[in-house]
C-alpha positions in Angstrom: 3.4 -23.8 -15.6 5.6 -26.8 -16.1 5.9 -29.5 -13.4 9.2 -31.3 -13.1 9.5 -34.5 -11.1 13.0 -35.8 -10.3 13.4 -39.5 -9.3 16.6 -41.1 -7.9 18.0 -43.6 -5.5 18.9 -42.4 -2.0 22.3 -43.8 -1.0 22.5 -41.9 2.3 21.5 -43.9 5.4 21.8 -41.4 8.3 18.5 -40.1 9.7 18.2 -36.4 9.2 20.6 -36.1 6.3 19.4 -33.6 3.7 18.2 -34.8 0.4 18.3 -31.8 -2.0 17.2 -31.4 -5.6 18.1 -28.1 -7.4 17.0 -26.8 -10.8 18.9 -24.0 -12.3 22.1 -22.2 -11.2 21.5 -18.5 -10.4 23.3 -16.3 -7.8 23.7 -18.0 -4.4 21.1 -20.6 -5.2 19.5 -19.9 -1.8 15.8 -19.8 -2.9 15.7 -16.0 -2.3 14.1 -13.5 -4.6 17.6 -12.9 -6.0 17.5 -16.3 -7.6 14.3 -15.7 -9.5 13.8 -13.9 -12.9 17.4 -12.6 -12.9 19.3 -11.3 -15.9 21.1 -14.2 -17.5 24.8 -14.3 -16.6 27.2 -13.8 -19.5 28.6 -17.3 -19.2 27.2 -19.0 -22.3 24.8 -22.0 -22.4 25.2 -24.3 -19.4 23.5 -27.7 -18.9 22.6 -26.8 -15.3 20.8 -23.6 -16.1 17.0 -22.8 -16.3 16.8 -19.8 -18.6 14.9 -18.2 -21.5 16.4 -18.3 -25.0 16.0 -15.5 -27.5 13.9 -17.0 -30.3 14.7 -14.1 -32.7 18.4 -13.0 -32.6 17.5 -10.1 -34.8 15.5 -8.4 -32.1 16.5 -8.3 -28.4 13.8 -9.3 -25.8 12.3 -6.4 -24.0 13.5 -7.7 -20.6 16.5 -9.5 -21.9 17.2 -13.2 -21.4 16.4 -14.3 -17.9 17.4 -17.2 -15.6 16.4 -18.6 -12.2 17.0 -21.4 -9.8 15.2 -23.1 -6.9 15.7 -26.2 -4.7 13.6 -28.5 -2.6 15.1 -30.2 0.4 13.7 -33.0 2.7 15.4 -34.7 5.5 16.0 -38.5 5.3 13.9 -40.5 7.6 15.1 -44.1 8.2 12.0 -44.9 10.4 8.4 -45.0 9.1 6.3 -42.7 11.2 2.6 -43.5 11.9 0.4 -40.6 11.0 -3.3 -40.2 10.9 -4.2 -39.1 7.3 -7.4 -37.2 6.9 -9.4 -35.7 4.1 -12.3 -33.3 4.4 -14.5 -32.9 1.3 -17.1 -30.2 0.5 -19.6 -29.5 -2.2 -22.8 -27.5 -2.8 -26.1 -29.5 -3.1 -28.4 -27.6 -5.4 -32.2 -27.7 -5.4 -32.1 -29.6 -8.7 -29.7 -31.2 -11.2 -28.9 -27.8 -12.8 -28.9 -25.1 -10.2 -26.5 -24.8 -7.3 -28.7 -22.2 -5.5 -32.3 -21.9 -4.4 -33.2 -18.3 -5.6 -35.6 -17.9 -2.7 -38.9 -16.0 -2.8 -37.7 -13.1 -4.9 -35.6 -14.0 -8.0 -34.8 -10.3 -8.5 -33.1 -10.2 -5.1 -29.6 -11.4 -4.3 -30.3 -11.3 -0.5 -32.6 -14.3 0.0 -30.8 -17.1 -2.0 -30.3 -20.4 -0.1 -27.2 -22.5 -0.4 -26.9 -26.1 1.1 -23.4 -27.5 1.7 -22.6 -31.2 2.0 -19.4 -32.2 3.8 -17.7 -35.6 4.1 -14.7 -36.9 6.0 -12.2 -39.7 5.5 -9.5 -41.2 7.6 -7.3 -42.7 4.9 -6.0 -46.2 4.9 -2.8 -45.2 3.2 -0.4 -42.2 3.1 1.0 -40.8 -0.2 4.5 -40.3 1.3 6.7 -43.3 1.7 8.1 -42.2 5.1 4.6 -42.2 6.8 2.2 -45.0 7.5 -1.5 -44.3 7.9 -2.8 -44.6 11.4 -6.1 -44.3 13.4 -7.3 -40.8 14.4 -8.3 -39.6 17.8 -9.6 -36.3 19.1 -7.7 -33.1 19.9 -8.3 -30.5 22.6 -11.4 -28.2 22.2 -14.0 -26.6 24.5 -17.6 -27.8 24.3 -20.3 -26.5 26.6 -17.6 -24.8 28.7 -15.8 -28.1 29.3 -12.4 -29.2 27.8 -12.8 -32.3 25.8 -10.8 -34.4 23.2 -12.8 -34.5 20.0 -12.3 -35.0 16.2 -13.7 -31.7 14.7 -15.0 -30.8 11.2 -15.5 -27.0 11.2 -16.9 -24.6 8.7 -17.1 -20.8 9.0 -20.4 -19.3 7.9 -19.4 -17.5 4.7 -19.3 -13.7 4.5 -22.5 -12.1 3.2 -24.6 -15.0 4.5 -26.4 -16.1 7.6 -27.1 -19.6 9.0 -30.4 -20.9 7.5 -32.8 -21.6 10.5 -35.3 -23.3 8.2 -36.1 -26.7 10.0 -36.1 -28.3 6.5 -32.5 -27.2 6.3 -31.5 -28.3 9.8 -27.8 -29.5 10.0 -27.3 -33.2 9.7 -24.5 -35.5 10.9 -23.7 -39.2 10.5 -24.1 -41.6 13.4 -21.5 -41.0 16.1 -21.2 -37.3 15.3 -22.8 -34.3 17.1 -23.5 -30.8 15.6 -22.0 -27.9 17.5 -22.1 -24.1 17.1 -19.8 -21.1 17.8 -20.7 -17.4 17.9 -17.0 -16.5 17.5 -16.4 -14.6 14.3 -12.8 -15.3 13.2 -12.8 -12.2 11.0 -13.2 -10.1 14.1 -11.4 -12.1 16.8 -8.7 -13.8 14.8 -9.2 -17.1 16.7 -8.9 -20.5 15.1 -11.5 -23.3 15.4 -9.7 -25.1 18.2 -9.5 -22.2 20.5 -13.2 -21.0 20.4 -16.1 -22.1 22.7 -18.4 -24.6 21.0 -22.0 -25.3 22.1 -24.3 -28.2 21.4 -27.2 -25.7 21.8 -28.1 -23.8 18.7 -28.1 -20.0 19.2 -30.1 -17.5 17.1 -29.2 -17.8 13.4 -27.6 -14.4 13.2 -25.2 -15.3 16.0 -23.9 -18.5 14.4 -20.5 -17.7 12.9 -19.1 -21.3 12.8 -20.8 -24.7 12.5 -19.0 -27.8 13.6 -19.3 -31.6 13.8 -17.6 -33.5 16.5 -16.9 -37.2 17.3 -15.3 -38.8 20.3 -13.0 -41.1 18.4 -10.8 -43.0 17.9 -11.8 -43.4 14.2 -10.2 -46.3 12.4 -8.1 -45.8 9.3 -10.2 -46.5 6.2 -13.4 -44.9 7.7 -15.4 -42.6 5.4 -18.8 -40.8 5.7 -19.3 -40.6 1.9 -21.7 -43.6 1.9 -23.9 -41.9 4.5 -27.2 -40.7 3.0 -26.9 -37.1 4.4 -23.3 -36.9 5.6 -22.6 -33.5 7.2 -24.9 -30.8 5.9 -26.0 -27.2 6.7 -27.6 -24.3 4.9 -27.0 -20.5 4.6 -29.0 -17.6 3.2 -27.3 -14.8 1.4 -27.4 -11.4 3.1 -25.7 -8.1 2.4 -24.8 -8.7 -1.2 -25.0 -5.9 -3.7 -28.2 -5.6 -5.8 -26.6 -7.5 -8.7 -25.1 -10.2 -6.5 -21.6 -11.4 -5.9 -19.5 -14.4 -4.9 -20.0 -16.6 -1.8 -16.9 -18.5 -0.8 -16.0 -20.8 2.1 -13.7 -23.6 3.0 -14.1 -26.5 5.5 -11.5 -27.7 8.0 -10.8 -31.0 9.8 -8.8 -31.6 13.0 -7.6 -34.5 15.1 -4.5 -36.3 16.4 -2.7 -39.5 15.6 -3.5 -42.3 18.0 -0.4 -42.9 20.1 1.5 -39.8 19.0 3.4 -38.6 22.1 3.7 -35.1 20.7 -0.1 -34.6 20.3 0.5 -32.8 17.0 -2.7 -31.6 15.4 -3.5 -33.4 12.2 -5.2 -30.9 9.8 -6.8 -30.8 6.4 -8.8 -28.2 4.3 -11.5 -29.0 1.7 -11.4 -28.5 -2.0 -9.3 -31.4 -3.2 -8.5 -35.1 -2.7 -5.2 -34.5 -1.0 -5.1 -35.6 2.7 -3.4 -33.5 5.4 -3.0 -30.6 3.0 -0.5 -32.6 1.0 0.9 -31.0 -2.2 -0.5 -32.0 -5.6 2.7 -34.0 -6.2 2.0 -36.2 -3.2 4.6 -34.6 -1.0 3.7 -33.6 2.6 3.2 -30.0 3.6 6.2 -30.2 6.0 8.5 -32.8 7.5 5.9 -33.8 10.1 3.3 -34.6 7.5 0.8 -32.0 8.7 1.0 -28.2 9.0 -1.8 -26.6 11.1 -0.9 -23.0 12.0 -3.4 -21.5 14.5 -2.3 -17.9 13.6 -3.2 -18.2 10.0 -5.5 -21.2 9.5 -8.7 -19.4 10.7 -11.0 -21.0 8.1 -11.7 -17.6 6.4 -12.1 -18.2 2.6 -10.0 -16.1 0.3 -10.4 -17.4 -3.3 -7.6 -15.3 -4.6 -5.1 -16.7 -2.2 -6.5 -20.2 -1.6 -7.6 -21.1 -5.2 -11.0 -22.4 -6.1 -12.5 -25.9 -6.5 -13.8 -24.8 -9.9 -16.1 -27.8 -10.6 -17.6 -28.1 -7.1 -16.3 -31.7 -6.8 -13.1 -31.5 -4.7 -10.7 -31.5 -7.6 -9.0 -28.2 -6.8 -5.3 -27.7 -7.4 -2.7 -25.8 -5.4 -1.2 -25.8 -1.9 -3.4 -26.6 1.0 -7.1 -26.5 0.3 -9.3 -24.7 -2.2 -12.4 -22.6 -1.7 -15.9 -23.6 -2.6 -17.3 -20.6 -4.5 -20.7 -19.9 -6.0 -21.7 -16.8 -7.9 -25.0 -15.3 -6.9 -26.7 -13.3 -9.7 -30.1 -11.7 -9.2 -32.5 -12.3 -12.0 -32.5 -8.6 -12.9 -35.1 -7.7 -15.5 -33.6 -5.6 -18.2 -34.8 -4.5 -21.6 -31.3 -3.7 -22.9 -31.3 -4.6 -26.5 -27.6 -4.5 -26.9 -24.9 -5.9 -24.5 -21.5 -4.4 -24.0 -19.0 -5.6 -21.4 -15.6 -7.1 -20.6 -13.9 -9.5 -23.1 -16.2 -12.5 -23.7 -18.6 -11.3 -21.1 -20.9 -8.7 -22.8 -23.7 -9.7 -20.4 -21.7 -8.9 -17.3 -23.5 -7.4 -14.3 -22.0 -4.6 -12.2 -22.8 -3.4 -8.7 -26.1 -2.0 -10.0 -27.1 -3.6 -13.3 -25.6 -4.3 -16.7 -24.7 -0.7 -17.3 -21.9 -0.5 -14.7 -20.1 -3.7 -15.2 -16.3 -3.1 -15.4 -12.8 -4.1 -16.3 -10.0 -3.0 -14.0 -6.4 -2.9 -15.2 -3.2 -1.1 -13.9 -0.4 0.8 -15.5 3.1 -0.2 -14.6 5.0 1.9 -12.0 8.7 2.4 -12.3 10.5 0.5 -9.5 11.6 2.6 -6.6 9.1 5.4 -7.3 7.7 6.9 -4.0 3.9 6.9 -4.0 3.6 10.6 -3.4 5.2 11.4 -6.8 3.0 12.0 -9.8 3.8 9.8 -12.8 3.1 9.9 -16.5 1.8 6.4 -16.9 1.9 4.3 -20.1 -1.2 3.5 -22.1 -3.5 0.7 -20.9 -5.4 -1.5 -23.4 -8.8 -3.0 -22.5 -10.5 -5.8 -24.4 -14.3 -5.5 -24.6 -17.0 -7.4 -26.3 -20.3 -6.2 -27.8 -23.3 -8.5 -28.5 -26.7 -8.5 -30.2 -29.0 -10.5 -27.9 -32.1 -10.1 -30.1 -33.8 -12.1 -32.8 -33.4 -9.2 -35.3 -30.5 -7.2 -36.6 -29.0 -4.1 -35.0 -27.7 -1.6 -37.5 -25.2 1.2 -37.2 -23.7 -0.1 -33.9 -21.3 2.6 -32.7 -18.7 2.6 -29.9 -17.4 5.6 -28.1 -16.3 6.9 -24.7 -18.7 9.2 -22.8 -18.4 11.6 -19.9 -19.7 10.3 -16.6 -22.5 12.9 -16.6 -23.7 11.5 -20.0 -23.9 8.1 -18.5 -25.8 9.4 -15.5 -28.3 11.2 -17.8 -28.8 8.1 -20.0 -29.5 5.7 -17.1 -31.1 7.8 -14.4 -33.9 9.7 -16.1 -37.0 7.5 -16.7 -38.4 10.2 -19.0 -35.4 9.8 -21.2 -35.3 6.0 -20.9 -38.2 4.3 -19.1 -36.4 1.0 -19.3 -34.0 1.9 -16.5 -35.6 1.8 -13.1 -32.3 1.5 -11.0 -30.1 4.6 -11.3 -26.4 4.2 -12.1 -24.0 6.7 -10.7 -20.9 7.1 -12.8 -19.4 9.8 -10.6 -18.5 13.4 -11.3 -16.9 14.5 -14.6 -13.7 15.7 -12.9 -12.8 12.1 -11.9 -11.2 11.7 -15.3 -8.1 13.8 -15.6 -8.1 16.5 -18.3 -6.1 15.6 -21.4 -6.8 11.9 -21.0 -6.9 10.2 -24.5 -9.1 7.3 -25.3 -8.8 5.3 -28.5 -11.5 3.0 -29.7 -10.1 0.4 -32.1 -12.0 -2.3 -34.0 -10.3 -4.8 -36.3 -12.8 -6.7 -38.5 -12.1 -10.1 -39.9 -12.1 -8.5 -43.4 -11.8 -4.8 -44.3 -10.0 -1.9 -42.8 -9.2 -1.3 -39.1 -11.3 1.4 -37.6 -9.8 3.7 -35.0 -10.9 6.9 -33.3 -9.0 8.8 -30.7 -10.7 11.1 -28.2 -9.3 13.8 -25.9 -11.1 14.5 -22.6 -11.7 17.7 -20.6 -14.0 18.2 -17.7 -15.6 21.1 -19.4 -16.1 19.6 -22.9 -16.1 15.8 -22.4 -14.6 13.6 -25.1 -13.9 15.3 -28.4 -12.3 14.0 -31.6 -11.8 14.9 -35.2 -11.9 11.2 -36.2 -15.0 9.4 -37.5 -16.6 7.3 -34.8 -16.1 3.6 -34.8 -19.2 2.1 -36.4 -19.0 -1.7 -36.6 -22.1 -1.8 -38.8 -24.7 -4.5 -38.4 -24.8 -7.1 -35.6 -26.8 -10.1 -36.6 -28.9 -12.0 -33.9 -26.5 -13.5 -31.3 -23.4 -12.0 -33.0 -20.5 -10.9 -30.8 -17.6 -8.6 -31.8 -14.4 -7.8 -29.9 -12.9 -4.3 -29.8 -10.1 -2.5 -27.9 -10.1 0.6 -25.8 -6.6 2.2 -25.3 -6.5 4.7 -22.4 -3.5 7.0 -22.1 -3.6 9.1 -18.9 -1.7 12.4 -18.5 0.7 12.9 -15.6 -1.3 12.2 -12.5 -1.3 10.8 -9.0 -0.4 7.2 -8.2 -2.6 4.6 -6.7 -5.8 6.0 -8.2 -8.5 4.5 -10.4 -10.2 6.4 -13.2 -13.5 4.9 -14.4 -14.2 5.7 -18.1 -17.7 4.8 -19.4 -17.7 3.2 -22.9 -21.1 3.0 -24.7 -22.2 0.7 -27.5 -25.4 2.0 -29.2 -27.5 2.0 -32.3 -26.8 5.3 -33.9 -30.2 6.3 -35.2 -29.1 9.6 -36.8 -26.4 8.4 -37.7 -23.9 11.1 -36.8 -21.4 9.3 -34.5 -22.7 11.2 -31.4 -24.6 9.6 -28.5 -27.7 11.5 -27.9 -29.6 10.2 -24.9 -32.9 11.5 -26.2 -32.5 9.8 -29.6 -30.4 6.6 -29.1 -32.3 4.4 -26.7 -30.7 1.1 -27.7 -27.4 1.2 -25.8 -25.3 -0.4 -23.1 -22.5 0.9 -21.0 -19.4 -0.7 -19.6 -16.6 0.8 -17.5 -12.9 0.5 -18.4 -11.0 1.6 -15.3 -7.2 2.1 -15.4 -5.3 2.3 -12.2 -2.0 4.1 -11.6 -1.0 1.3 -9.3 -3.5 -0.3 -6.9 -1.4 -1.4 -3.9 -1.2 1.4 -1.3 1.7 1.2 1.3 2.1 2.9 4.6 5.2 2.6 6.8 5.1 3.8 10.4 7.2 3.4 13.5 6.8 3.8 17.3 9.1 3.7 20.3 8.6 1.3 23.1 10.4 1.4 26.5 12.8 -1.2 27.7 9.9 -3.4 28.9 8.7 -3.7 25.3 5.2 -2.7 26.4 5.2 1.0 27.5 4.7 3.3 24.5 7.1 6.2 24.5 5.8 7.5 21.2 3.0 5.9 19.2 2.9 5.2 15.5 3.6 8.3 13.6 0.8 8.2 11.1 2.6 8.5 7.8 0.6 9.8 4.8 -0.6 6.8 2.6 -0.7 9.1 -0.4 2.6 10.8 0.2 6.1 9.9 1.2 5.0 6.7 3.1 7.5 7.4 5.9 6.4 8.6 9.3 8.9 10.6 11.2 9.8 9.9 14.9 10.0 13.2 16.8 11.6 11.5 19.9 14.9 9.8 19.8 15.0 6.2 20.9 17.5 5.4 23.7 19.7 2.3 24.1 17.6 -0.6 25.4 14.4 0.7 24.0 12.6 -0.7 21.0 11.6 0.7 17.6 8.6 -1.2 16.2 8.0 -0.8 12.5 4.6 -1.4 10.9 4.0 -1.6 7.2 0.4 -1.6 6.1 -0.8 -2.5 2.6 -4.2 -2.1 1.0 -5.5 -3.2 -2.5 -7.5 -0.1 -3.3 -9.0 -1.5 -6.5 -12.8 -2.1 -7.0 -13.8 -5.4 -5.3 -15.5 -8.2 -7.1 -19.3 -7.7 -7.3 -22.0 -8.8 -9.7 -20.9 -11.3 -12.4 -18.3 -11.3 -15.2 -16.3 -8.3 -14.1 -12.5 -8.2 -14.2 -10.7 -7.3 -11.0 -7.1 -6.7 -9.9 -5.7 -9.3 -7.5 -2.2 -8.5 -6.2 -0.6 -11.9 -6.9 2.7 -12.9 -5.4 2.8 -9.7 -3.4 6.1 -9.4 -1.5 7.4 -6.8 1.1 11.1 -6.4 1.3 12.4 -4.4 4.3 16.2 -4.0 3.9 18.1 -2.1 6.7 21.1 -1.6 4.4 19.2 0.0 1.6 19.0 3.8 1.8 17.2 5.7 3.2 16.9 2.9 5.8 19.7 2.9 8.4 18.2 0.9 11.2 20.6 -2.0 10.7 23.6 0.2 11.9 22.1 1.1 15.3 19.6 -1.7 16.2 19.4 -5.5 16.5 16.6 -7.9 15.7 14.0 -8.6 18.4 11.6 -11.6 18.3 7.9 -10.9 17.7 7.7 -10.4 14.0 4.0 -10.4 13.0 2.9 -10.8 9.4 -0.9 -10.7 9.0 -0.5 -13.0 5.9 2.1 -15.2 4.3 5.6 -16.1 5.5 8.6 -14.1 6.5 12.2 -15.0 5.5 15.0 -13.5 7.5 18.4 -12.6 6.1 21.8 -11.5 7.3 22.9 -10.0 4.1 22.7 -13.0 1.7 22.6 -15.7 4.4 19.0 -16.9 5.0 17.8 -17.9 8.5 14.7 -19.5 6.9 11.1 -18.7 8.0 11.5 -19.2 11.7 11.8 -15.9 13.7 15.4 -15.8 14.8 16.4 -15.3 18.5 16.6 -11.7 19.7 20.0 -10.2 19.1 20.6 -12.1 15.8 22.1 -10.1 13.0 19.0 -9.7 10.8 19.6 -7.1 8.1 16.6 -7.9 5.8 13.0 -9.1 6.2 11.1 -10.6 3.2 7.3 -11.0 3.8 5.9 -13.2 1.0 2.3 -12.1 1.5 0.8 -14.1 -1.5 -2.4 -12.7 -3.0 -4.2 -9.6 -1.8 -7.7 -9.4 -3.2 -9.4 -6.1 -4.1 -10.4 -4.2 -1.0 -8.3 -6.4 1.3 -5.5 -5.1 3.5 -2.8 -6.4 5.9 0.3 -5.5 7.8 3.8 -6.6 8.5 5.3 -5.7 11.9 8.9 -6.2 13.1 10.8 -4.9 16.1 14.4 -3.7 16.6 16.2 -3.1 19.8 18.4 0.1 20.0 22.0 -0.7 20.7 
């Protein structure tokens, strides 16, 4: 990532005049996807282009030379606007100088760990943008004890997989002038933001508390901070509902108020995780032209580390748009006598959902563009990078690496008579979950000596077989780690599926290159899981009567593993509406345990083009307001002309919708709904 800052002198003096800076020169230069990562035009080198250059003219790049362009525009303000400028800060206060989490009464359990959060709040005395002047802060409209009031609010959603800690020693604290409030509204269920819920000064039962808040009457003078207060804002939670091996706990704080004297009563808003006030960008520019950007439809306070980013050092130094999540990994102190460790790259000690024998690495094949999900594909090979380690004080000899059938992994870890060390069974699934004729290659390249490589072919009946010698990395000295590759080549198979392949590292006592669960008791298993795509899409439609409410025919229930197109059996009549719903799901294995590699769908974008076959809705319908993305922004187009991100008026000629969803984490889902009126 390269940051470019352009400086210059503004010579325009008319308020509202656009100030535009553009990098690159591609297509229509309209900030649309058609200006990003495009094939370089055959027009030779130009000073105004941003493009790649082939470093080796003797060999063409795989994707050719590419170019792109983008612009940023702000409107000139000739009058300095007063704006309250606020920053909410958040960090975890550990029980000592080393640990972030109190492991509770049972170190081997991930469901009794205690986390204490410390929040702070500043009303800044200056604003990073030259067209705003820092001002005092007053309250905004909320409901407390069933009465409407004006209050400054600092709010925090109780994180998923935790409950409020009712321990009196962990009772919430607040600085002088602030009051602790509670809400039983769960935003993940109701979709309500912190300003629209009912707050109470009476503490309900711990399991009913879904948000905790801190309120002040205001006004609060610019330059005020709670950072010098001994306790600041604080509260505690207890982990609950995590897998045996643990997982991540993430949340983010929010702050709300209004600028004193602002006739528009616009909500001033900030999220924790960084030092930027009002959710300013890292370069000091405001989030929008008003200097603050609260959106009650999307700013619910629900943490999503993949989309929000993470304050990695727990010190409010996160980077990225808006705020960043406070994240802590909970790992149970699982007692294991595994004498060899085998896991994802640089994480041989990774912990899976059960223990250190089902940690995993998830990767996906590439899917040819335009391929319908119901069509089987012959995916390309996927390469996994794994690491094996000797955690002992003595050598491990004849360390061997090979793939095993799920049933072999089950037998090795589930039968105490075979291996008494394993008290928690691991279920690797049935043998037929791996397609017949899958090939798996184990490849080890030592620093000196010959590369070792063994290729195995899988069948449900016979497991993995090969005519190659097994990969034996020899002796691992105490603490030594070695990296190796696993190349998985699936046969023609269904899309949007995951295929877990157990890979075992073991001391070959025979040594014959085979893994015998009754003979080789020093072993560790990791799972390499290739996916044939991991974003599942479903498109449906329904017909609504002319009132826009009465359902003539409900959503048609397209098959998520098939053609993805529901079929309307009734014909929509003029004046009625067709409402389209596109649902997406990241079907890959969610993040659990510690050290596992998951598949986030980054920069996920939905493009619905009425002019692209087989779509034909653009010829017989017009746009109707009420577009609803569950995540991200929508850009509206009439062919190449962009209407921007504001839902156009009903009847506008919208031919294409682009929902820039952002990041969809494993297991997460969402939808994009738009409505068309039949001509």
